[in-house]
Structures are given as C-alpha cells and as structure tokens.
GULUMVEX-340439 format. One record per residue (C-alpha): residue in three letters; chain; x, y, z. Coordinates in nm, 4 decimals. Example, Ala and Ser with C-alpha at 12.3 -4.5 7.8 and 13.67 -1.06 7.14 Angstrom:
2
+------+-------+----------+----------+----------+
: rest : kette :        u :        v :        w :
+------+-------+----------+----------+----------+
:  ALA :     A :   1.2300 :  -0.4500 :   0.7800 :
:  SER :     A :   1.3670 :  -0.1060 :   0.7140 :
+------+-------+----------+----------+----------+
***
This chain:
275
+------+-------+----------+----------+----------+
: rest : kette :        u :        v :        w :
+------+-------+----------+----------+----------+
:  MET :     A :  13.7440 :  -0.1883 :  -2.1953 :
:  ARG :     A :  13.4282 :  -0.2816 :  -2.0134 :
:  THR :     A :  13.4272 :  -0.6173 :  -2.1922 :
:  ILE :     A :  13.7862 :  -0.6870 :  -2.0912 :
:  ALA :     A :  13.7158 :  -0.5903 :  -1.7309 :
:  PHE :     A :  13.4112 :  -0.8175 :  -1.7317 :
:  MET :     A :  13.6116 :  -1.1185 :  -1.8584 :
:  MET :     A :  13.8869 :  -1.0593 :  -1.6020 :
:  CYS :     A :  13.6355 :  -1.0530 :  -1.3188 :
:  LEU :     A :  13.4737 :  -1.3701 :  -1.4513 :
:  TRP :     A :  13.8112 :  -1.5505 :  -1.4651 :
:  MET :     A :  13.8975 :  -1.4499 :  -1.1085 :
:  ILE :     A :  13.5681 :  -1.5900 :  -0.9838 :
:  LEU :     A :  13.5754 :  -1.9238 :  -1.1684 :
:  ALA :     A :  13.9479 :  -2.0068 :  -1.1889 :
:  PRO :     A :  14.0111 :  -2.0651 :  -0.8156 :
:  THR :     A :  13.7211 :  -2.3106 :  -0.8017 :
:  GLY :     A :  13.8640 :  -2.5175 :  -1.0866 :
:  LEU :     A :  14.2109 :  -2.5255 :  -0.9360 :
:  ALA :     A :  14.0863 :  -2.6284 :  -0.5952 :
:  ALA :     A :  13.8842 :  -2.9093 :  -0.7432 :
:  HIS :     A :  14.1821 :  -3.0604 :  -0.9282 :
:  GLU :     A :  14.4755 :  -2.9909 :  -0.6951 :
:  GLU :     A :  14.6902 :  -3.3033 :  -0.6469 :
:  LEU :     A :  14.9714 :  -3.1649 :  -0.4348 :
:  LEU :     A :  15.0150 :  -3.2448 :  -0.0668 :
:  SER :     A :  15.2360 :  -3.0264 :   0.1501 :
:  GLU :     A :  15.5434 :  -3.1732 :   0.3160 :
:  GLU :     A :  15.3937 :  -3.0908 :   0.6555 :
:  GLN :     A :  15.0775 :  -3.2859 :   0.5781 :
:  ALA :     A :  15.2764 :  -3.5806 :   0.4453 :
:  ALA :     A :  15.5091 :  -3.5909 :   0.7460 :
:  ALA :     A :  15.2186 :  -3.5718 :   0.9880 :
:  ALA :     A :  15.0500 :  -3.8641 :   0.8128 :
:  GLY :     A :  15.3684 :  -4.0756 :   0.7994 :
:  ILE :     A :  15.3801 :  -4.0699 :   0.4186 :
:  GLY :     A :  15.6925 :  -4.0427 :   0.2058 :
:  ILE :     A :  16.0174 :  -4.2241 :   0.1306 :
:  ASP :     A :  16.2460 :  -4.3677 :   0.3966 :
:  ASP :     A :  16.5792 :  -4.3763 :   0.2117 :
:  LYS :     A :  16.6950 :  -4.7373 :   0.1671 :
:  THR :     A :  16.9574 :  -4.6650 :  -0.0972 :
:  GLY :     A :  17.2212 :  -4.9383 :  -0.1104 :
:  GLN :     A :  17.0016 :  -5.2039 :   0.0475 :
:  ILE :     A :  16.8939 :  -5.5188 :  -0.1362 :
:  ILE :     A :  16.5259 :  -5.6051 :  -0.1632 :
:  PRO :     A :  16.4614 :  -5.9625 :  -0.0382 :
:  PRO :     A :  16.4535 :  -6.1812 :  -0.3509 :
:  ASP :     A :  16.2133 :  -6.4309 :  -0.1914 :
:  ILE :     A :  15.9209 :  -6.1851 :  -0.1825 :
:  THR :     A :  15.6362 :  -6.3602 :  -0.3639 :
:  LEU :     A :  15.3873 :  -6.1791 :  -0.5854 :
:  PHE :     A :  15.1439 :  -6.2662 :  -0.8646 :
:  ASP :     A :  15.1963 :  -6.1710 :  -1.2257 :
:  GLU :     A :  14.9264 :  -6.0452 :  -1.4614 :
:  ASN :     A :  14.8404 :  -6.4060 :  -1.5541 :
:  GLY :     A :  14.7880 :  -6.5126 :  -1.1925 :
:  ALA :     A :  15.1113 :  -6.7108 :  -1.1633 :
:  GLU :     A :  15.3073 :  -6.6825 :  -0.8399 :
:  VAL :     A :  15.6524 :  -6.5314 :  -0.8952 :
:  ARG :     A :  15.9565 :  -6.4546 :  -0.6828 :
:  LEU :     A :  16.0843 :  -6.1000 :  -0.7012 :
:  GLY :     A :  16.4384 :  -6.2286 :  -0.7428 :
:  ASP :     A :  16.3356 :  -6.4087 :  -1.0624 :
:  LEU :     A :  16.2230 :  -6.0786 :  -1.2144 :
:  THR :     A :  16.5521 :  -5.8946 :  -1.1634 :
:  GLY :     A :  16.8824 :  -6.0073 :  -1.3167 :
:  LYS :     A :  16.8885 :  -5.6779 :  -1.5095 :
:  PRO :     A :  16.8275 :  -5.3124 :  -1.4168 :
:  VAL :     A :  16.4713 :  -5.2595 :  -1.3016 :
:  ILE :     A :  16.2405 :  -4.9576 :  -1.2894 :
:  LEU :     A :  16.0137 :  -5.0381 :  -0.9958 :
:  ASN :     A :  15.7027 :  -4.8313 :  -0.9337 :
:  LEU :     A :  15.4392 :  -4.8825 :  -0.6658 :
:  VAL :     A :  15.0806 :  -4.7846 :  -0.7443 :
:  TYR :     A :  14.7283 :  -4.9146 :  -0.6951 :
:  TYR :     A :  14.5270 :  -5.0117 :  -0.9978 :
:  THR :     A :  14.1921 :  -4.8611 :  -0.8982 :
:  CYS :     A :  14.3461 :  -4.5160 :  -0.8627 :
:  ASP :     A :  14.1966 :  -4.2440 :  -1.0826 :
:  ARG :     A :  14.4351 :  -3.9680 :  -0.9730 :
:  ILE :     A :  14.8113 :  -3.9550 :  -1.0237 :
:  CYS :     A :  14.8925 :  -4.3275 :  -1.0631 :
:  PRO :     A :  14.7499 :  -4.3660 :  -1.4168 :
:  GLN :     A :  14.9121 :  -4.0404 :  -1.5213 :
:  MET :     A :  15.2520 :  -4.1620 :  -1.4011 :
:  LEU :     A :  15.2071 :  -4.4906 :  -1.5904 :
:  ALA :     A :  15.1020 :  -4.2958 :  -1.9000 :
:  GLY :     A :  15.4176 :  -4.0876 :  -1.8675 :
:  LEU :     A :  15.6223 :  -4.4071 :  -1.8547 :
:  ALA :     A :  15.4458 :  -4.5471 :  -2.1600 :
:  GLN :     A :  15.5272 :  -4.2262 :  -2.3463 :
:  VAL :     A :  15.8987 :  -4.2264 :  -2.2646 :
:  LEU :     A :  15.9819 :  -4.5971 :  -2.2994 :
:  PRO :     A :  16.0151 :  -4.5937 :  -2.6813 :
:  GLN :     A :  16.2600 :  -4.3038 :  -2.6510 :
:  LEU :     A :  16.5119 :  -4.4872 :  -2.4325 :
:  SER :     A :  16.8390 :  -4.5966 :  -2.5885 :
:  LEU :     A :  16.8474 :  -4.9266 :  -2.3953 :
:  VAL :     A :  16.6744 :  -5.2410 :  -2.5190 :
:  PRO :     A :  16.3636 :  -5.3307 :  -2.3144 :
:  GLY :     A :  16.3540 :  -5.6867 :  -2.1845 :
:  LYS :     A :  16.7272 :  -5.7328 :  -2.2448 :
:  GLN :     A :  16.8896 :  -5.4326 :  -2.0803 :
:  PHE :     A :  16.6132 :  -5.3303 :  -1.8401 :
:  ARG :     A :  16.2664 :  -5.4201 :  -1.7161 :
:  ILE :     A :  15.9767 :  -5.2316 :  -1.5581 :
:  LEU :     A :  15.7930 :  -5.3772 :  -1.2599 :
:  THR :     A :  15.4655 :  -5.2105 :  -1.1663 :
:  VAL :     A :  15.3379 :  -5.3457 :  -0.8343 :
:  SER :     A :  15.0066 :  -5.2707 :  -0.6665 :
:  PHE :     A :  15.0316 :  -5.2150 :  -0.2917 :
:  ASP :     A :  14.6554 :  -5.2723 :  -0.2610 :
:  GLU :     A :  14.6061 :  -5.6368 :  -0.1671 :
:  THR :     A :  14.2508 :  -5.6277 :  -0.3050 :
:  ASP :     A :  14.3798 :  -5.5733 :  -0.6611 :
:  THR :     A :  14.3676 :  -5.8938 :  -0.8645 :
:  PRO :     A :  14.5762 :  -6.0361 :  -1.1518 :
:  GLU :     A :  14.2745 :  -5.9791 :  -1.3806 :
:  ILE :     A :  14.2836 :  -5.6066 :  -1.3025 :
:  ALA :     A :  14.6607 :  -5.6056 :  -1.3501 :
:  ARG :     A :  14.6245 :  -5.7713 :  -1.6900 :
:  SER :     A :  14.3672 :  -5.5148 :  -1.7994 :
:  LYS :     A :  14.5963 :  -5.2292 :  -1.6947 :
:  LYS :     A :  14.8907 :  -5.3869 :  -1.8710 :
:  ASN :     A :  14.6952 :  -5.4168 :  -2.1964 :
:  ASN :     A :  14.6020 :  -5.0493 :  -2.1782 :
:  TYR :     A :  14.9550 :  -4.9204 :  -2.1237 :
:  MET :     A :  15.1178 :  -5.1595 :  -2.3687 :
:  MET :     A :  14.8800 :  -5.0179 :  -2.6313 :
:  ALA :     A :  14.9701 :  -4.6655 :  -2.5191 :
:  ILE :     A :  15.3357 :  -4.7315 :  -2.6073 :
:  ASP :     A :  15.2103 :  -4.7390 :  -2.9684 :
:  ARG :     A :  15.4846 :  -4.9649 :  -3.1005 :
:  PRO :     A :  15.5943 :  -5.3268 :  -3.0491 :
:  PHE :     A :  15.7158 :  -5.3799 :  -2.6940 :
:  PRO :     A :  15.8250 :  -5.7111 :  -2.5353 :
:  GLU :     A :  15.5600 :  -5.8616 :  -2.3070 :
:  ASN :     A :  15.8153 :  -5.9594 :  -2.0432 :
:  ALA :     A :  15.9705 :  -5.6112 :  -2.0372 :
:  TRP :     A :  15.6848 :  -5.4549 :  -1.8399 :
:  ARG :     A :  15.5235 :  -5.6677 :  -1.5713 :
:  PHE :     A :  15.2127 :  -5.5746 :  -1.3736 :
:  LEU :     A :  15.2069 :  -5.7461 :  -1.0361 :
:  THR :     A :  14.9784 :  -5.7913 :  -0.7377 :
:  GLY :     A :  15.0284 :  -5.9663 :  -0.4058 :
:  ARG :     A :  14.9079 :  -6.0731 :  -0.0670 :
:  LYS :     A :  14.9363 :  -5.8247 :   0.2161 :
:  ALA :     A :  15.2368 :  -6.0009 :   0.3711 :
:  GLY :     A :  15.4385 :  -5.9794 :   0.0490 :
:  ILE :     A :  15.3312 :  -5.6221 :  -0.0173 :
:  ASP :     A :  15.4294 :  -5.5172 :   0.3348 :
:  ARG :     A :  15.7738 :  -5.6701 :   0.2898 :
:  LEU :     A :  15.8225 :  -5.4900 :  -0.0406 :
:  THR :     A :  15.7075 :  -5.1492 :   0.0815 :
:  GLU :     A :  15.9185 :  -5.1860 :   0.3959 :
:  ALA :     A :  16.2256 :  -5.2855 :   0.1936 :
:  THR :     A :  16.1873 :  -4.9891 :  -0.0421 :
:  GLY :     A :  16.0985 :  -4.7395 :   0.2333 :
:  PHE :     A :  15.7697 :  -4.6647 :   0.0571 :
:  GLN :     A :  15.5375 :  -4.5143 :   0.3182 :
:  TYR :     A :  15.1699 :  -4.4826 :   0.2355 :
:  ARG :     A :  14.8354 :  -4.4748 :   0.4111 :
:  ARG :     A :  14.4892 :  -4.6006 :   0.3300 :
:  ASP :     A :  14.2304 :  -4.3220 :   0.3110 :
:  SER :     A :  13.8524 :  -4.3287 :   0.2946 :
:  HIS :     A :  13.8717 :  -4.2631 :  -0.0804 :
:  GLY :     A :  14.1783 :  -4.4725 :  -0.1654 :
:  PHE :     A :  14.5421 :  -4.4278 :  -0.0659 :
:  ILE :     A :  14.7802 :  -4.1403 :  -0.0001 :
:  HIS :     A :  15.1313 :  -4.2170 :  -0.1226 :
:  PRO :     A :  15.4404 :  -4.0620 :  -0.2795 :
:  VAL :     A :  15.4963 :  -4.0718 :  -0.6547 :
:  VAL :     A :  15.8380 :  -4.2250 :  -0.7171 :
:  LEU :     A :  16.0393 :  -4.4608 :  -0.9378 :
:  VAL :     A :  16.2783 :  -4.6964 :  -0.7573 :
:  MET :     A :  16.5802 :  -4.7965 :  -0.9630 :
:  LEU :     A :  16.7176 :  -5.1443 :  -0.8860 :
:  SER :     A :  17.0452 :  -5.3080 :  -0.9853 :
:  PRO :     A :  17.0448 :  -5.6595 :  -1.1384 :
:  GLU :     A :  17.0999 :  -5.7919 :  -0.7838 :
:  GLY :     A :  16.7918 :  -5.6101 :  -0.6563 :
:  LYS :     A :  16.9859 :  -5.3340 :  -0.4812 :
:  ILE :     A :  16.8203 :  -4.9936 :  -0.4542 :
:  VAL :     A :  17.0526 :  -4.7580 :  -0.6377 :
:  LYS :     A :  16.8360 :  -4.4505 :  -0.6791 :
:  TYR :     A :  16.4967 :  -4.2935 :  -0.6135 :
:  MET :     A :  16.3598 :  -4.0865 :  -0.8985 :
:  GLN :     A :  16.0881 :  -3.8803 :  -0.7401 :
:  VAL :     A :  15.8344 :  -3.7050 :  -0.9556 :
:  THR :     A :  15.8382 :  -3.3392 :  -0.8614 :
:  LYS :     A :  15.6616 :  -3.1792 :  -1.1574 :
:  TYR :     A :  15.2935 :  -3.2018 :  -1.2401 :
:  GLU :     A :  15.1665 :  -2.9983 :  -1.5351 :
:  TYR :     A :  14.7925 :  -2.9785 :  -1.4933 :
:  GLY :     A :  14.5983 :  -2.9473 :  -1.8167 :
:  GLN :     A :  14.8636 :  -3.1144 :  -2.0350 :
:  ALA :     A :  14.8084 :  -3.4337 :  -2.2339 :
:  TYR :     A :  15.0770 :  -3.5946 :  -2.0175 :
:  PRO :     A :  15.0783 :  -3.4146 :  -1.6798 :
:  ILE :     A :  15.3724 :  -3.6295 :  -1.5677 :
:  THR :     A :  15.6628 :  -3.6713 :  -1.8060 :
:  PHE :     A :  16.0045 :  -3.8320 :  -1.7767 :
:  ALA :     A :  16.3188 :  -3.7212 :  -1.9558 :
:  PRO :     A :  16.4662 :  -4.0064 :  -2.1656 :
:  PHE :     A :  16.8191 :  -3.8928 :  -2.0822 :
:  ASP :     A :  16.7538 :  -3.9053 :  -1.7066 :
:  LEU :     A :  16.6121 :  -4.2562 :  -1.7268 :
:  ASP :     A :  16.8984 :  -4.3745 :  -1.9496 :
:  VAL :     A :  17.1513 :  -4.2430 :  -1.6983 :
:  ALA :     A :  16.9642 :  -4.3952 :  -1.4043 :
:  LEU :     A :  16.9457 :  -4.7364 :  -1.5764 :
:  THR :     A :  17.3163 :  -4.7205 :  -1.6607 :
:  GLU :     A :  17.3953 :  -4.6466 :  -1.2967 :
:  ALA :     A :  17.1697 :  -4.9344 :  -1.1947 :
:  ALA :     A :  17.3509 :  -5.1702 :  -1.4336 :
:  GLN :     A :  17.6781 :  -5.0751 :  -1.2658 :
:  GLY :     A :  17.5236 :  -5.1161 :  -0.9204 :
:  ARG :     A :  17.6304 :  -4.7636 :  -0.8330 :
:  ALA :     A :  17.4099 :  -4.6307 :  -0.5535 :
:  VAL :     A :  17.3228 :  -4.2628 :  -0.5728 :
:  THR :     A :  17.2438 :  -4.1259 :  -0.2288 :
:  GLY :     A :  17.1018 :  -3.7918 :  -0.1245 :
:  VAL :     A :  16.7331 :  -3.8472 :  -0.1871 :
:  GLN :     A :  16.5305 :  -3.5320 :  -0.2241 :
:  LYS :     A :  16.2003 :  -3.5068 :  -0.0476 :
:  ALA :     A :  15.9074 :  -3.5955 :  -0.2706 :
:  VAL :     A :  15.6851 :  -3.2995 :  -0.3379 :
:  LEU :     A :  15.4197 :  -3.4805 :  -0.5376 :
:  TYR :     A :  15.1787 :  -3.7219 :  -0.3743 :
:  CYS :     A :  14.8826 :  -3.9156 :  -0.5010 :
:  PHE :     A :  14.5776 :  -3.8889 :  -0.2815 :
:  ALA :     A :  14.2001 :  -3.8771 :  -0.2896 :
:  HIS :     A :  14.1510 :  -3.5051 :  -0.2368 :
:  GLU :     A :  13.7835 :  -3.5021 :  -0.1442 :
:  PRO :     A :  13.7435 :  -3.5872 :   0.2245 :
:  LYS :     A :  13.3982 :  -3.6279 :   0.3718 :
:  GLY :     A :  13.1838 :  -3.3194 :   0.3111 :
:  LEU :     A :  13.4201 :  -3.1575 :   0.0614 :
:  GLY :     A :  13.2163 :  -3.2689 :  -0.2396 :
:  LYS :     A :  12.9118 :  -3.0934 :  -0.0938 :
:  PHE :     A :  13.1232 :  -2.7843 :  -0.0357 :
:  PHE :     A :  13.2320 :  -2.7726 :  -0.3998 :
:  GLY :     A :  12.8697 :  -2.8288 :  -0.5047 :
:  ILE :     A :  12.7604 :  -2.5227 :  -0.3074 :
:  LEU :     A :  13.0590 :  -2.3305 :  -0.4411 :
:  SER :     A :  12.9584 :  -2.4187 :  -0.7973 :
:  ILE :     A :  12.6018 :  -2.2969 :  -0.7387 :
:  VAL :     A :  12.7314 :  -1.9695 :  -0.5992 :
:  GLY :     A :  12.9592 :  -1.9376 :  -0.9017 :
:  VAL :     A :  12.6717 :  -1.9933 :  -1.1446 :
:  ILE :     A :  12.4539 :  -1.7354 :  -0.9672 :
:  THR :     A :  12.7413 :  -1.4882 :  -0.9712 :
:  LEU :     A :  12.7954 :  -1.5543 :  -1.3405 :
:  VAL :     A :  12.4266 :  -1.4889 :  -1.4190 :
:  ILE :     A :  12.4374 :  -1.1612 :  -1.2257 :
:  MET :     A :  12.7522 :  -1.0485 :  -1.4048 :
:  VAL :     A :  12.6107 :  -1.1385 :  -1.7478 :
:  ALA :     A :  12.2977 :  -0.9390 :  -1.6666 :
:  PHE :     A :  12.5114 :  -0.6473 :  -1.5534 :
:  PHE :     A :  12.7177 :  -0.6698 :  -1.8722 :
:  LEU :     A :  12.4027 :  -0.6612 :  -2.0874 :
:  TYR :     A :  12.2774 :  -0.3633 :  -1.8864 :
:  LEU :     A :  12.6010 :  -0.1770 :  -1.9600 :
:  LYS :     A :  12.5718 :  -0.2505 :  -2.3312 :
:  VAL :     A :  12.2091 :  -0.1308 :  -2.3467 :
:  THR :     A :  12.2955 :   0.1822 :  -2.1481 :
:  GLU :     A :  12.5874 :   0.2539 :  -2.3789 :
:  LYS :     A :  12.3645 :   0.2295 :  -2.6885 :
:  ARG :     A :  12.1039 :   0.4631 :  -2.5377 :
:  TYR :     A :  12.3752 :   0.7115 :  -2.4477 :
:  ARG :     A :  12.5098 :   0.7113 :  -2.8051 :
:  ARG :     A :  12.1592 :   0.7603 :  -2.9487 :
:  SER :     A :  12.0940 :   1.0554 :  -2.7192 :
:  GLU :     A :  12.4154 :   1.2159 :  -2.8410 :
+------+-------+----------+----------+----------+
***
C-alpha cells in the first residue's frame, strides 16, 4: 500500500508539468482577443488569379490548380507544432479515400509565411509523399509558397485569420473544401487532438469522402463551428525559464520522495525483525 501511495504522489507531482509543457490548445477567449480564427466565407469563390509558387519554383495561378474538388490547408513549413501533425494525419488518411487522387480531387497545401521557399516546400512534399507509403500521383498533392500580396489575398478570401508571434504563428487548424470552380463549400475544422498518439490528429475517411462529394456538386454547407484547436508557439518569453525551474523543483521533490520511500522500507524491515 505504501508503494502504491508513493507512485500516486509521484504521478501527481510530475504529470501536470508534462501536460503544461505540451499543451497545444488555445481558448476561444484568447483566440478572439488576438483576432485569430475563421471568418466564414462559405459560398464565396476564391480569386482564380492569385499567383503562388509550386514546389519546383514555377509561378502558378490558383485557378489552374482547381478544376476538381480541392482540399486546401494553410500552414507554415517551419512549424514544429500542430502543422506537421495535421499533414501527417492527411498522409495517413489519403490512401483510405474512395475517390481517385489527381482525377477526382487534389490537395493544396499553402504556406502563409512569405519567407518559406519552394525548396522548403519540395522537401516537405517529399517527406509526406513518402509517409503515404504507397504510390501517389505527384500532381495530386501540391505544396505551395507565395509572396505576401498573394498570401494576403488567399487568407482574406478564405477568412483564415492568423497572427505572427515571437516564436512563429498562431492560427486555426482547418481544412477548406473547394468546389471545382474554387468556391468554398465547407470548413472542416480539427477539433480533436490526442496527445501521445502516433497520429495526434486523424481524419475519418468517410467524412472526407462526403465533403469531397459535396464539393464536386458545389453544394455549400454553412453553419461553421468555432475552431477549438489552434497551432501556436506556446512558450512566450520567460516561460522556458519557468519550466526549467519547475523541472529542478520536480527533480528535488522526486529525490526527497525516493529517500522517504527507502526510509519506510528500512523501517519496515527493522520492525519485522524486532517482532
């Protein structure tokens, strides 16, 4: 019983520290105050003349990349938080879709960070194409970058509200479903994040199949729910030092508790011998 009590106390001391250090959720109040989220643009058409750069450095018009249902997602390639986990979730689900990639739908991943380059985009594309772990058409998943003017037009047209932070960007995690004409038909906002799983963000194949079918029909689905998952650099100035101090305190506490546990064991043995 003493051993069990000891382990429970140890868990209560160390678990909160680990959770605080890896928390990726931003409250709705914080997001609203910072002007971050999704301004519903369902039913509106994204300007087809927005120019971007593909992963090979060629300039492309957004309108030339539609013509079929599109899964559009906005990320930044230097992110080490939620963005790569969302892309990994996409790579996992794509082979499970019933529609034919490249013919019946396309994925467009666009960086809203104007400092990202086509070389970085190409590197990211190679990684996630390998993660699909089966043959996948090159033109079915495009990784794009752009100048600030083009990025601003795209984020404005999609209602994607984000903010630059000292450690990166704060932004919502969302998939924007487009019709072949480039009309926004649905926002699929990621609301579930399973920390500690191989794929913290997962997508249901059925949900994506339905959303792509609706996009093919051009049927706009209104009633956007508020996003509850945001990607952000969660260590503002001074917080890293705070967690460092917290870790030291945790280690000291652990040493004291181990010593106390050993003392109890020795005392118990002496008591049994005396009996």
